[in-house]
TILO-293749 format. One record per residue (C-alpha): residue in three letters; x, y, z. Coordinates in Angstrom, 3 decimals. Layout:
BEGIN
r = ALA | c1 = X | c2 = Y | c3 = Z
...
REM end
This chain:
BEGIN
r = UNK | c1 = 3.050 | c2 = 15.857 | c3 = 76.830
r = UNK | c1 = 2.310 | c2 = 13.234 | c3 = 74.195
r = UNK | c1 = 1.855 | c2 = 15.874 | c3 = 71.446
r = UNK | c1 = 5.203 | c2 = 17.468 | c3 = 72.267
r = UNK | c1 = 6.973 | c2 = 14.086 | c3 = 71.985
r = UNK | c1 = 5.375 | c2 = 13.493 | c3 = 68.574
r = UNK | c1 = 6.347 | c2 = 16.981 | c3 = 67.406
r = UNK | c1 = 9.891 | c2 = 16.505 | c3 = 68.693
r = UNK | c1 = 10.144 | c2 = 13.139 | c3 = 66.909
r = UNK | c1 = 8.740 | c2 = 14.663 | c3 = 63.704
r = UNK | c1 = 11.225 | c2 = 17.555 | c3 = 63.818
r = UNK | c1 = 14.126 | c2 = 15.155 | c3 = 64.390
r = UNK | c1 = 12.999 | c2 = 12.995 | c3 = 61.424
r = UNK | c1 = 12.668 | c2 = 16.045 | c3 = 59.155
r = UNK | c1 = 16.097 | c2 = 17.304 | c3 = 60.244
r = UNK | c1 = 17.602 | c2 = 13.840 | c3 = 59.675
r = UNK | c1 = 16.072 | c2 = 13.593 | c3 = 56.164
r = UNK | c1 = 17.277 | c2 = 17.100 | c3 = 55.304
r = UNK | c1 = 20.823 | c2 = 16.367 | c3 = 56.471
r = UNK | c1 = 20.875 | c2 = 12.958 | c3 = 54.813
r = UNK | c1 = 19.677 | c2 = 14.335 | c3 = 51.487
r = UNK | c1 = 22.436 | c2 = 16.950 | c3 = 51.538
r = UNK | c1 = 25.165 | c2 = 14.357 | c3 = 52.112
r = UNK | c1 = 24.110 | c2 = 11.686 | c3 = 49.657
r = UNK | c1 = 23.616 | c2 = 13.498 | c3 = 46.379
r = UNK | c1 = 23.231 | c2 = 10.849 | c3 = 43.716
r = UNK | c1 = 24.011 | c2 = 11.736 | c3 = 40.143
r = UNK | c1 = 21.232 | c2 = 10.709 | c3 = 37.824
r = UNK | c1 = 22.363 | c2 = 8.163 | c3 = 35.266
r = UNK | c1 = 19.403 | c2 = 8.953 | c3 = 32.975
r = UNK | c1 = 21.146 | c2 = 11.401 | c3 = 30.618
r = UNK | c1 = 24.076 | c2 = 9.025 | c3 = 30.129
r = UNK | c1 = 21.654 | c2 = 6.667 | c3 = 28.359
r = UNK | c1 = 19.966 | c2 = 9.264 | c3 = 26.136
r = UNK | c1 = 21.158 | c2 = 9.507 | c3 = 22.535
r = UNK | c1 = 20.212 | c2 = 12.205 | c3 = 20.057
r = UNK | c1 = 20.108 | c2 = 11.981 | c3 = 16.314
r = UNK | c1 = 17.479 | c2 = 11.062 | c3 = 13.821
r = UNK | c1 = 16.931 | c2 = 10.094 | c3 = 10.271
r = UNK | c1 = 16.697 | c2 = 11.423 | c3 = 6.775
r = UNK | c1 = 14.924 | c2 = 9.973 | c3 = 3.816
r = UNK | c1 = 14.889 | c2 = 10.566 | c3 = 0.091
r = UNK | c1 = 12.680 | c2 = 8.985 | c3 = -2.500
r = UNK | c1 = 12.630 | c2 = 9.454 | c3 = -6.251
r = UNK | c1 = 10.081 | c2 = 8.210 | c3 = -8.765
r = UNK | c1 = 9.019 | c2 = 9.268 | c3 = -12.263
r = UNK | c1 = 8.281 | c2 = 12.994 | c3 = -11.958
r = UNK | c1 = 8.357 | c2 = 12.766 | c3 = -8.173
r = UNK | c1 = 10.390 | c2 = 13.491 | c3 = -5.094
r = UNK | c1 = 9.971 | c2 = 12.792 | c3 = -1.383
r = UNK | c1 = 12.267 | c2 = 14.165 | c3 = 1.308
r = UNK | c1 = 12.029 | c2 = 13.792 | c3 = 5.051
r = UNK | c1 = 13.920 | c2 = 14.741 | c3 = 8.168
r = UNK | c1 = 13.182 | c2 = 13.443 | c3 = 11.635
r = UNK | c1 = 15.210 | c2 = 14.585 | c3 = 14.639
r = UNK | c1 = 14.903 | c2 = 12.114 | c3 = 17.469
r = UNK | c1 = 15.930 | c2 = 11.146 | c3 = 20.972
r = UNK | c1 = 16.175 | c2 = 7.593 | c3 = 22.252
r = UNK | c1 = 16.848 | c2 = 6.045 | c3 = 25.617
r = UNK | c1 = 19.385 | c2 = 3.196 | c3 = 25.442
r = UNK | c1 = 18.013 | c2 = 0.614 | c3 = 27.921
r = UNK | c1 = 20.733 | c2 = -1.927 | c3 = 27.119
r = UNK | c1 = 23.376 | c2 = -2.344 | c3 = 24.421
r = UNK | c1 = 20.714 | c2 = -4.097 | c3 = 22.362
r = UNK | c1 = 17.455 | c2 = -2.233 | c3 = 23.133
r = UNK | c1 = 16.476 | c2 = 1.424 | c3 = 22.760
r = UNK | c1 = 13.210 | c2 = 3.351 | c3 = 22.482
r = UNK | c1 = 12.297 | c2 = 6.951 | c3 = 21.951
r = UNK | c1 = 10.396 | c2 = 9.619 | c3 = 20.087
r = UNK | c1 = 10.882 | c2 = 11.573 | c3 = 16.923
r = UNK | c1 = 9.533 | c2 = 14.662 | c3 = 15.223
r = UNK | c1 = 8.848 | c2 = 14.290 | c3 = 11.525
r = UNK | c1 = 8.760 | c2 = 16.651 | c3 = 8.587
r = UNK | c1 = 8.076 | c2 = 15.425 | c3 = 5.050
r = UNK | c1 = 7.731 | c2 = 17.162 | c3 = 1.736
r = UNK | c1 = 6.640 | c2 = 15.438 | c3 = -1.461
r = UNK | c1 = 6.000 | c2 = 16.619 | c3 = -4.976
r = UNK | c1 = 4.644 | c2 = 14.397 | c3 = -7.733
r = UNK | c1 = 3.969 | c2 = 16.190 | c3 = -11.031
r = UNK | c1 = 1.893 | c2 = 19.218 | c3 = -9.921
r = UNK | c1 = 0.712 | c2 = 17.584 | c3 = -6.691
r = UNK | c1 = 2.281 | c2 = 18.768 | c3 = -3.440
r = UNK | c1 = 2.264 | c2 = 17.163 | c3 = -0.012
r = UNK | c1 = 3.431 | c2 = 18.596 | c3 = 3.291
r = UNK | c1 = 3.377 | c2 = 16.393 | c3 = 6.362
r = UNK | c1 = 4.467 | c2 = 16.976 | c3 = 9.936
r = UNK | c1 = 3.982 | c2 = 15.082 | c3 = 13.163
r = UNK | c1 = 5.668 | c2 = 12.701 | c3 = 15.523
r = UNK | c1 = 6.493 | c2 = 9.088 | c3 = 16.073
r = UNK | c1 = 7.486 | c2 = 6.544 | c3 = 18.695
r = UNK | c1 = 10.167 | c2 = 4.040 | c3 = 17.830
r = UNK | c1 = 11.962 | c2 = 1.041 | c3 = 19.232
r = UNK | c1 = 15.311 | c2 = -0.302 | c3 = 18.099
r = UNK | c1 = 16.718 | c2 = -3.765 | c3 = 18.734
r = UNK | c1 = 20.193 | c2 = -4.991 | c3 = 17.814
r = UNK | c1 = 20.360 | c2 = -8.810 | c3 = 18.132
r = UNK | c1 = 23.972 | c2 = -8.468 | c3 = 16.953
r = UNK | c1 = 25.872 | c2 = -5.155 | c3 = 16.734
r = UNK | c1 = 25.687 | c2 = -5.016 | c3 = 12.921
r = UNK | c1 = 21.927 | c2 = -5.703 | c3 = 12.612
r = UNK | c1 = 19.263 | c2 = -3.251 | c3 = 13.780
r = UNK | c1 = 15.584 | c2 = -4.206 | c3 = 13.760
r = UNK | c1 = 13.060 | c2 = -1.433 | c3 = 14.285
r = UNK | c1 = 9.397 | c2 = -0.633 | c3 = 14.739
r = UNK | c1 = 7.961 | c2 = 2.850 | c3 = 14.477
r = UNK | c1 = 4.453 | c2 = 4.229 | c3 = 14.870
r = UNK | c1 = 4.086 | c2 = 7.540 | c3 = 13.072
r = UNK | c1 = 1.173 | c2 = 9.997 | c3 = 13.110
r = UNK | c1 = 1.330 | c2 = 12.760 | c3 = 10.515
r = UNK | c1 = -0.825 | c2 = 15.750 | c3 = 9.671
r = UNK | c1 = -1.111 | c2 = 15.865 | c3 = 5.890
r = UNK | c1 = -1.727 | c2 = 19.000 | c3 = 3.862
r = UNK | c1 = -1.957 | c2 = 18.166 | c3 = 0.191
r = UNK | c1 = -2.886 | c2 = 19.917 | c3 = -3.004
r = UNK | c1 = -3.866 | c2 = 17.894 | c3 = -6.028
r = UNK | c1 = -3.824 | c2 = 19.750 | c3 = -9.335
r = UNK | c1 = -6.369 | c2 = 18.845 | c3 = -11.984
r = UNK | c1 = -6.786 | c2 = 20.277 | c3 = -15.459
r = UNK | c1 = -9.452 | c2 = 22.709 | c3 = -14.231
r = UNK | c1 = -8.596 | c2 = 23.491 | c3 = -10.597
r = UNK | c1 = -6.722 | c2 = 22.441 | c3 = -7.470
r = UNK | c1 = -8.158 | c2 = 20.318 | c3 = -4.685
r = UNK | c1 = -6.814 | c2 = 20.750 | c3 = -1.147
r = UNK | c1 = -7.115 | c2 = 18.085 | c3 = 1.511
r = UNK | c1 = -6.017 | c2 = 18.010 | c3 = 5.173
r = UNK | c1 = -6.123 | c2 = 14.852 | c3 = 7.323
r = UNK | c1 = -4.255 | c2 = 12.693 | c3 = 9.828
r = UNK | c1 = -2.328 | c2 = 9.689 | c3 = 8.509
r = UNK | c1 = -1.032 | c2 = 6.826 | c3 = 10.690
r = UNK | c1 = 1.855 | c2 = 4.594 | c3 = 9.640
r = UNK | c1 = 3.406 | c2 = 1.559 | c3 = 11.310
r = UNK | c1 = 6.873 | c2 = 0.700 | c3 = 10.033
r = UNK | c1 = 8.949 | c2 = -2.401 | c3 = 10.553
r = UNK | c1 = 12.527 | c2 = -2.205 | c3 = 9.410
r = UNK | c1 = 15.956 | c2 = -3.732 | c3 = 9.285
r = UNK | c1 = 19.295 | c2 = -2.127 | c3 = 8.726
r = UNK | c1 = 23.042 | c2 = -2.504 | c3 = 8.822
r = UNK | c1 = 24.649 | c2 = -0.697 | c3 = 11.779
r = UNK | c1 = 28.189 | c2 = 0.501 | c3 = 12.137
r = UNK | c1 = 28.917 | c2 = 2.542 | c3 = 15.246
r = UNK | c1 = 26.326 | c2 = 5.364 | c3 = 15.305
r = UNK | c1 = 24.951 | c2 = 4.972 | c3 = 11.768
r = UNK | c1 = 22.297 | c2 = 2.573 | c3 = 10.485
r = UNK | c1 = 21.284 | c2 = 2.220 | c3 = 6.830
r = UNK | c1 = 18.362 | c2 = 0.035 | c3 = 5.880
r = UNK | c1 = 14.831 | c2 = -0.493 | c3 = 4.601
r = UNK | c1 = 11.491 | c2 = -0.108 | c3 = 6.353
r = UNK | c1 = 8.008 | c2 = -1.216 | c3 = 5.360
r = UNK | c1 = 4.717 | c2 = 0.517 | c3 = 6.246
r = UNK | c1 = 2.171 | c2 = -2.077 | c3 = 7.350
r = UNK | c1 = -0.644 | c2 = 0.539 | c3 = 7.222
r = UNK | c1 = 0.237 | c2 = 1.830 | c3 = 3.756
r = UNK | c1 = -2.736 | c2 = 3.458 | c3 = 2.023
r = UNK | c1 = -2.076 | c2 = 4.133 | c3 = -1.641
r = UNK | c1 = -4.814 | c2 = 6.799 | c3 = -1.805
r = UNK | c1 = -3.675 | c2 = 8.864 | c3 = 1.189
r = UNK | c1 = 0.006 | c2 = 8.151 | c3 = 1.811
r = UNK | c1 = 2.620 | c2 = 10.720 | c3 = 0.894
r = UNK | c1 = 5.116 | c2 = 7.924 | c3 = 0.301
r = UNK | c1 = 5.485 | c2 = 6.484 | c3 = -3.195
r = UNK | c1 = 5.170 | c2 = 2.939 | c3 = -1.871
r = UNK | c1 = 5.241 | c2 = 1.000 | c3 = 1.381
r = UNK | c1 = 8.954 | c2 = 0.104 | c3 = 1.156
r = UNK | c1 = 11.377 | c2 = 2.937 | c3 = 1.943
r = UNK | c1 = 15.119 | c2 = 3.257 | c3 = 2.535
r = UNK | c1 = 16.320 | c2 = 5.040 | c3 = 5.685
r = UNK | c1 = 19.453 | c2 = 6.394 | c3 = 7.320
r = UNK | c1 = 19.609 | c2 = 6.839 | c3 = 11.118
r = UNK | c1 = 22.392 | c2 = 8.543 | c3 = 13.035
r = UNK | c1 = 22.613 | c2 = 8.680 | c3 = 16.858
r = UNK | c1 = 25.264 | c2 = 10.229 | c3 = 19.087
REM end
């Protein structure tokens, strides 16, 4: 008798939950806060070039704060030396006022580089971390600014120096 009452109660609760879940469909608000875009970068030095593209997605927590991830692809050529880098990053964006965007970004890249010498070429493959802090001017969906790599390593970095311009666009 007791088991049948428990089973009956359990069936009623399951039926109630099933009916209730069918009637109260809640639309997720998550995708309304996701923005897609990314950044591009160009650098020029004497006999050198650096280009990058980084598609990204961020979650807009508030009007001022966003965080997300990015995929990164970089190509550099300095004289006869070539660098190819790919990887990902995590970033956070903060706008204390609508026109000013402050950012941090941790980037981890796989580096494939070839260094040409007078007698032969030397190939090297390794992982390279970077931690950028940046500031930029924002207007609507576009931010233009400068970022600085706090972990810059002159011997291993594919970037010409620690200070780099950037352009970010999010929709």
